[in-house]
C-alpha positions as CSV (number, residue, x, y, z in Angstrom):
1,M,-11.2,-19.8,-22.6
2,N,-8.4,-17.4,-21.9
3,R,-9.1,-14.6,-19.5
4,S,-8.7,-10.9,-20.5
5,V,-7.3,-8.8,-17.7
6,I,-6.2,-5.2,-17.8
7,H,-3.9,-3.5,-15.3
8,L,-4.0,0.3,-15.1
9,D,-1.4,2.4,-13.3
10,L,-1.5,6.2,-13.1
11,D,1.9,7.5,-14.3
12,C,3.9,9.2,-11.5
13,F,0.6,9.8,-9.8
14,F,1.5,12.2,-7.0
15,V,3.8,14.2,-9.3
16,A,1.2,14.3,-12.0
17,C,-1.3,15.7,-9.5
18,E,1.2,18.4,-8.5
19,L,1.7,19.3,-12.2
20,L,-2.0,19.8,-12.6
21,R,-1.9,22.3,-9.7
22,D,1.3,24.0,-10.9
23,S,2.3,23.7,-14.6
24,R,5.6,25.4,-13.9
25,L,6.9,22.1,-12.6
26,K,6.6,20.5,-16.0
27,G,10.0,19.2,-17.3
28,K,11.7,19.7,-14.0
29,P,13.1,17.0,-11.6
30,V,10.4,16.8,-8.9
31,I,10.3,14.8,-5.7
32,V,7.2,14.3,-3.6
33,G,8.0,13.3,-0.1
34,G,9.0,14.6,3.3
35,K,10.8,18.0,3.4
36,S,12.4,17.5,6.8
37,G,15.3,15.5,5.5
38,R,14.1,12.5,7.5
39,G,11.4,11.4,5.0
40,V,11.5,9.2,2.0
41,V,10.6,9.7,-1.7
42,A,6.9,8.9,-2.2
43,S,7.0,9.7,-5.9
44,C,9.3,11.4,-8.4
45,S,9.2,12.7,-12.0
46,Y,10.9,10.9,-14.8
47,E,13.3,13.8,-14.9
48,A,14.4,12.9,-11.4
49,R,14.5,9.2,-12.2
50,H,17.1,10.0,-14.9
51,F,19.5,10.8,-12.0
52,G,18.7,7.5,-10.2
53,V,16.1,8.8,-7.8
54,R,13.6,6.1,-6.9
55,S,10.5,5.7,-4.7
56,A,11.2,4.8,-1.0
57,M,14.7,6.3,-1.2
58,P,15.6,8.6,1.7
59,I,15.3,12.2,0.7
60,R,18.8,13.0,1.6
61,Y,20.2,10.3,-0.8
62,A,17.8,11.5,-3.5
63,L,19.1,15.1,-3.2
64,Q,22.7,13.8,-3.4
65,R,21.9,12.2,-6.7
66,C,19.8,15.2,-8.0
67,P,20.7,18.4,-6.0
68,D,18.5,20.5,-8.2
69,A,15.4,18.5,-7.6
70,L,12.3,20.3,-6.3
71,V,11.0,18.7,-3.1
72,I,7.3,19.0,-2.5
73,R,5.6,17.8,0.6
74,G,2.7,15.5,-0.5
75,D,-1.0,16.5,-0.3
76,M,-2.9,13.3,0.3
77,D,-6.2,15.0,0.3
78,M,-5.7,16.1,-3.3
79,Y,-4.3,12.8,-4.3
80,S,-7.2,11.0,-2.7
81,N,-9.7,13.2,-4.5
82,Y,-8.1,12.5,-7.9
83,S,-8.1,8.8,-7.0
84,K,-11.8,8.9,-6.2
85,L,-12.5,10.6,-9.5
86,I,-10.6,7.9,-11.4
87,T,-12.3,5.2,-9.4
88,T,-15.7,6.6,-10.2
89,I,-14.9,6.6,-14.0
90,I,-13.7,3.0,-13.9
91,R,-16.7,1.9,-11.8
92,E,-19.1,3.4,-14.3
93,Q,-17.4,1.8,-17.3
94,S,-16.2,-1.6,-16.0
95,P,-18.0,-4.9,-15.5
96,C,-15.8,-5.9,-12.6
97,F,-12.7,-4.1,-11.2
98,E,-10.3,-4.2,-8.3
99,K,-8.6,-1.2,-6.7
100,A,-5.1,-2.5,-5.8
101,S,-3.9,0.9,-4.4
102,I,-4.5,4.6,-4.6
103,D,-3.3,4.7,-8.3
104,E,-3.5,1.1,-9.5
105,F,-6.4,-1.0,-10.8
106,Y,-7.3,-4.3,-12.4
107,I,-10.3,-4.9,-14.6
108,D,-11.7,-8.3,-15.8
109,L,-12.7,-7.9,-19.5
110,T,-13.3,-11.6,-20.2
111,G,-16.1,-11.9,-22.7
112,M,-16.0,-8.3,-23.7
113,D,-14.6,-9.3,-27.2
114,T,-18.1,-10.4,-28.1
115,F,-19.0,-6.7,-28.5
116,F,-15.8,-4.8,-28.6
117,T,-12.1,-5.8,-28.6
118,S,-10.6,-5.6,-25.1
119,Y,-7.7,-3.5,-26.4
120,L,-10.0,-1.0,-28.0
121,W,-12.1,-0.9,-24.9
122,A,-9.0,-0.2,-22.8
123,R,-7.9,2.6,-25.1
124,K,-11.3,4.3,-24.9
125,L,-11.2,4.1,-21.1
126,E,-7.6,5.5,-21.0
127,E,-8.8,8.4,-23.2
128,M,-11.8,9.1,-21.0
129,I,-9.6,9.1,-17.8
130,H,-7.2,11.6,-19.4
131,R,-10.0,13.8,-20.7
132,E,-11.9,14.0,-17.5
133,S,-9.0,14.1,-15.0
134,G,-6.0,15.5,-17.0
135,L,-3.9,12.5,-15.8
136,D,-2.0,10.0,-17.9
137,I,-2.6,6.3,-17.2
138,S,-0.7,3.3,-18.5
139,F,-2.3,0.0,-19.1
140,G,-1.2,-3.6,-19.9
141,L,-3.7,-6.2,-21.2
142,S,-3.1,-9.9,-21.0
143,I,-4.3,-13.3,-19.7
144,N,-3.9,-12.6,-16.0
145,K,-2.9,-10.1,-13.3
146,T,0.9,-10.8,-13.4
147,V,1.4,-10.5,-17.1
148,A,-0.8,-7.5,-17.4
149,K,1.1,-5.7,-14.6
150,M,4.4,-6.5,-16.2
151,A,3.2,-5.3,-19.6
152,T,2.2,-2.0,-17.9
153,N,5.6,-1.7,-16.3
154,E,7.5,-2.5,-19.5
155,G,5.5,0.1,-21.5
156,K,5.6,3.1,-19.1
157,P,5.1,5.9,-19.4
158,R,1.7,6.1,-21.2
159,A,1.9,2.3,-21.8
160,K,-0.7,0.8,-24.1
161,L,0.6,-2.8,-24.4
162,E,-1.3,-6.0,-25.1
163,V,0.4,-9.4,-24.6
164,A,-1.7,-12.0,-26.4
165,P,-1.8,-15.6,-25.1
166,E,0.7,-16.9,-27.7
167,E,3.0,-14.0,-26.9
168,V,3.2,-14.5,-23.1
169,R,6.4,-16.6,-23.1
170,P,8.2,-14.6,-25.8
171,F,7.4,-11.5,-23.8
172,L,8.4,-12.8,-20.4
173,D,11.5,-14.9,-21.2
174,P,14.1,-12.2,-22.0
175,L,13.1,-10.1,-18.9
176,S,15.1,-10.0,-15.7
177,V,13.6,-12.0,-12.8
178,S,13.5,-8.7,-10.9
179,K,10.6,-7.7,-13.2
180,I,8.3,-10.3,-11.6
181,P,6.0,-8.8,-9.0
182,Q,6.7,-10.1,-5.5
183,I,10.5,-10.4,-6.2
184,G,12.3,-8.0,-3.9
185,K,16.0,-7.2,-3.6
186,Q,16.8,-10.0,-1.3
187,T,15.0,-12.6,-3.5
188,F,16.7,-11.2,-6.6
189,R,20.1,-11.5,-5.0
190,L,19.4,-15.1,-3.9
191,L,18.3,-16.0,-7.4
192,S,21.3,-14.3,-9.0
193,R,23.7,-16.2,-6.7
194,S,22.1,-19.4,-8.0
195,G,22.7,-18.3,-11.6
196,I,19.0,-17.4,-12.2
197,R,18.8,-13.9,-13.7
198,R,16.4,-14.2,-16.6
199,I,12.8,-15.3,-16.5
200,S,13.5,-18.0,-19.1
201,T,16.0,-19.6,-16.8
202,L,13.6,-19.5,-13.8
203,A,10.7,-20.9,-15.8
204,G,12.8,-23.9,-16.8
205,M,13.8,-24.8,-13.3
206,P,12.1,-27.8,-11.5
207,V,9.4,-26.6,-9.2
208,A,10.9,-28.7,-6.4
209,F,14.2,-26.8,-6.7
210,M,12.4,-23.4,-6.5
211,E,10.5,-24.6,-3.4
212,Q,13.7,-25.7,-1.8
213,L,15.4,-22.4,-2.6
214,L,12.6,-20.0,-1.8
215,G,10.3,-21.9,0.5
216,K,6.5,-21.7,0.1
217,N,6.9,-18.7,-2.3
218,G,9.0,-20.8,-4.7
219,R,6.1,-22.4,-6.5
220,T,4.3,-19.1,-6.8
221,I,7.3,-17.4,-8.3
222,W,7.9,-20.3,-10.7
223,E,4.2,-20.0,-11.8
224,R,4.6,-16.3,-12.4
225,A,7.7,-16.9,-14.5
226,N,5.6,-19.3,-16.6
227,G,2.8,-16.8,-17.0
228,I,0.5,-18.7,-14.6
229,D,-1.7,-16.7,-12.3
230,D,-5.2,-17.8,-11.4
231,R,-5.9,-15.0,-8.9
232,P,-9.4,-13.5,-9.5
233,I,-10.3,-9.8,-9.7
234,V,-11.4,-8.9,-6.2
235,P,-14.5,-6.6,-6.6
236,Y,-13.8,-3.2,-5.1
237,N,-15.5,-2.2,-1.9
238,E,-14.2,0.9,-0.2
239,K,-13.9,0.3,3.5
240,K,-14.6,3.6,5.4
241,S,-13.2,2.8,8.8
242,T,-11.8,0.1,11.1
243,S,-12.0,-0.1,14.9
244,A,-11.4,-2.2,18.0
245,E,-12.6,-2.1,21.6
246,R,-11.7,-3.8,24.9
247,T,-14.3,-4.3,27.6
248,F,-12.7,-5.1,31.0
249,S,-13.9,-7.9,33.2
250,Q,-13.6,-5.4,36.1
251,D,-13.8,-1.6,35.8
252,T,-10.4,0.0,36.3
253,I,-8.7,3.3,37.0
254,D,-5.2,2.0,36.4
255,I,-3.8,4.6,33.9
256,P,-0.7,2.7,32.8
257,Y,-2.9,-0.4,32.1
258,L,-5.5,1.7,30.2
259,R,-2.7,3.2,28.0
260,A,-1.2,-0.3,27.4
261,Q,-4.6,-1.6,26.2
262,L,-5.0,1.4,23.9
263,L,-1.4,0.8,22.6
264,K,-2.3,-2.9,21.9
265,L,-5.5,-1.9,20.0
266,T,-3.6,0.7,18.0
267,V,-0.8,-1.6,16.9
268,G,-3.3,-4.3,15.8
269,L,-5.3,-1.8,13.8
270,A,-2.3,-0.3,12.2
271,F,-1.1,-3.7,11.1
272,E,-4.5,-4.3,9.6
273,L,-4.3,-1.0,7.7
274,R,-0.9,-2.0,6.2
275,Q,-2.1,-5.4,5.2
276,S,-5.1,-4.0,3.4
277,R,-3.0,-1.2,1.8
278,K,-4.9,1.6,3.6
279,L,-3.9,4.9,5.3
280,T,-6.0,6.7,7.9
281,S,-6.7,10.4,8.3
282,I,-8.9,10.4,11.3
283,V,-8.2,8.9,14.7
284,T,-10.9,8.5,17.4
285,V,-10.5,7.3,21.0
286,K,-13.5,6.0,22.9
287,L,-14.0,5.7,26.7
288,R,-17.0,4.2,28.6
289,Y,-17.2,4.9,32.3
290,T,-18.5,2.6,35.0
291,N,-21.9,4.4,34.8
292,F,-22.0,3.6,31.0
293,D,-21.5,7.3,30.0
294,T,-19.5,7.1,26.8
295,H,-17.3,9.8,25.4
296,T,-15.1,10.1,22.2
297,K,-12.5,12.4,20.9
298,Q,-11.1,12.5,17.4
299,R,-8.3,14.3,15.5
300,R,-7.7,14.7,11.8
301,I,-4.1,13.8,10.8
302,A,-1.9,13.5,7.8
303,Y,-2.6,10.1,6.1
304,T,-0.5,7.3,7.7
305,A,-0.4,3.7,8.8
306,N,2.7,4.2,11.0
307,D,2.6,2.6,14.5
308,Q,4.6,5.3,16.2
309,Q,2.6,8.2,15.0
310,L,-0.7,6.6,15.7
311,I,0.3,5.4,19.2
312,R,1.3,9.0,20.0
313,I,-1.9,10.5,18.8
314,V,-4.1,7.9,20.5
315,H,-2.3,8.5,23.9
316,E,-2.7,12.3,23.4
317,L,-6.4,11.9,22.8
318,F,-6.8,9.6,25.8
319,D,-5.0,12.2,28.0
320,Q,-7.4,14.9,26.8
321,L,-10.5,12.7,27.1
322,Y,-10.0,11.1,30.5
323,E,-10.8,14.0,32.9
324,R,-13.4,12.5,35.3
325,R,-11.1,10.1,37.1
326,M,-13.9,7.6,37.3
327,L,-13.6,3.8,36.8
328,I,-13.4,2.8,33.1
329,R,-15.2,-0.3,31.7
330,L,-14.3,0.0,28.0
331,V,-11.7,1.7,25.7
332,G,-11.7,1.8,22.0
333,V,-9.8,3.1,19.0
334,K,-11.1,3.8,15.5
335,F,-9.4,4.8,12.3
336,S,-11.5,6.4,9.6
337,G,-11.2,8.6,6.5
338,L,-9.3,5.7,4.9
339,V,-7.7,5.8,1.5
340,S,-5.8,3.2,-0.5
341,G,-2.1,3.9,-0.4
342,F,1.4,2.7,0.2
343,V,1.3,0.4,3.2
344,Q,4.4,0.4,5.3
345,M,5.1,4.0,5.7
346,D,3.8,7.5,6.3
347,L,4.2,8.7,2.8
348,F,6.0,11.8,3.5
349,E,7.7,11.8,6.9
350,D,8.6,8.2,7.8
351,T,12.3,7.2,7.8
352,G,13.8,4.3,5.9
353,H,14.8,2.7,9.1
354,Q,11.2,2.8,10.5
355,T,9.9,1.4,7.2
356,A,12.3,-1.5,7.3
357,L,11.4,-2.2,10.9
358,N,7.7,-2.2,10.1
359,N,8.2,-4.5,7.1
360,A,10.2,-7.0,9.2
361,L,7.7,-7.0,12.1
362,D,4.7,-7.4,9.7
363,E,6.4,-10.4,8.0
364,V,6.7,-12.1,11.4
365,R,3.0,-11.3,12.2
366,K,1.8,-12.6,8.8
367,K,3.7,-15.9,9.4
368,F,2.9,-16.5,13.1
369,G,-0.2,-14.4,13.8
370,K,-0.5,-10.7,14.6
371,G,-0.4,-11.3,18.4
372,I,3.0,-13.0,18.3
373,I,4.9,-9.6,18.7
374,Q,3.9,-7.4,21.6
375,R,5.4,-4.2,22.8
376,A,7.0,-4.3,26.3
377,A,4.5,-1.6,27.5
378,T,1.6,-4.0,26.9
379,L,3.0,-6.8,29.0
380,P,2.1,-6.9,32.7
381,A,4.9,-7.1,35.2
382,P,5.2,-10.4,37.1
383,D,3.4,-8.9,40.1
384,E,0.8,-7.0,38.0
385,Q,-1.1,-9.7,36.2
386,S,-4.4,-7.8,36.4
387,P,-5.4,-4.1,36.4
388,K,-5.8,-2.1,39.6
389,H,-9.3,-1.1,40.6
């Protein structure tokens, strides 16, 4: 029995939310991102895309391509509220759904044809979302996540595209290999140098060749090109917070050591956020003194999963919190107010350089373990192997 999977993606989500707030933006080239000149494009209207503006592009480059673009600093609170509304609608209507990001969903409709064609069901859901939120949502319907997502992308904006089982290969074959999810610029260049530019070519390659060319991802990409994807829908469960603590074997008053431990906890949690496609809006620091008195201090911040910003805030909270100059037995960090979102950057103020650095470090952590990379500040000096007391 073939599966029936729908992929839904809110069209230009951030921009669409801004249009609901200010209808005067309609029909104009709009960029949502940092306004400082350091930031990157988080989202842009189709009018801006006409000039070559794309997500993750540095703002300064985007404005060179489209000087008349209106740049709006994003409002993650508003976007999060709209995302929660859409999530609620989908939860109430769907047998099983996965929330892949703040504006992207998968639904397993296998077996729904017994009562209602899956395509008609998807159309009804799309109409309900538009009626209750004012937002346009694209969908693709097919036999698995990969083909459904590619159908959505090919039909945007306001996609309503179904790719039946017998149509999968005719749909995929003419497309560029760059259309396959997981294929980034470097992989595309590597494939192109090997003469593989169309999915039909990639699908016909021996699996062993693809594994030799692309390593462990070679088989996965070959399967995607052949319309094979057995990944299940992961039922949605909104995680509200994530935290980590360090209890010392001996109580300490060594401030550099305490700050280094907080840094290590922060970096580890930020990595977890990015891997789970989450952003945090509340940072809390916890201290427990030698007499077991426990104190916390928190701050609400703009949504982010950026190491540098979170480290700075954690250290500032520690400096404000640690006033008693008493021995410390435990430190902790907690990130809460989580939302699903883009993972490797502060959506509105991060730089392209910082994004690239985070991406590279995260790839190393995923391959060798998150503890493989440590900041110099967290490593003890040769003569300082344990904290001072």
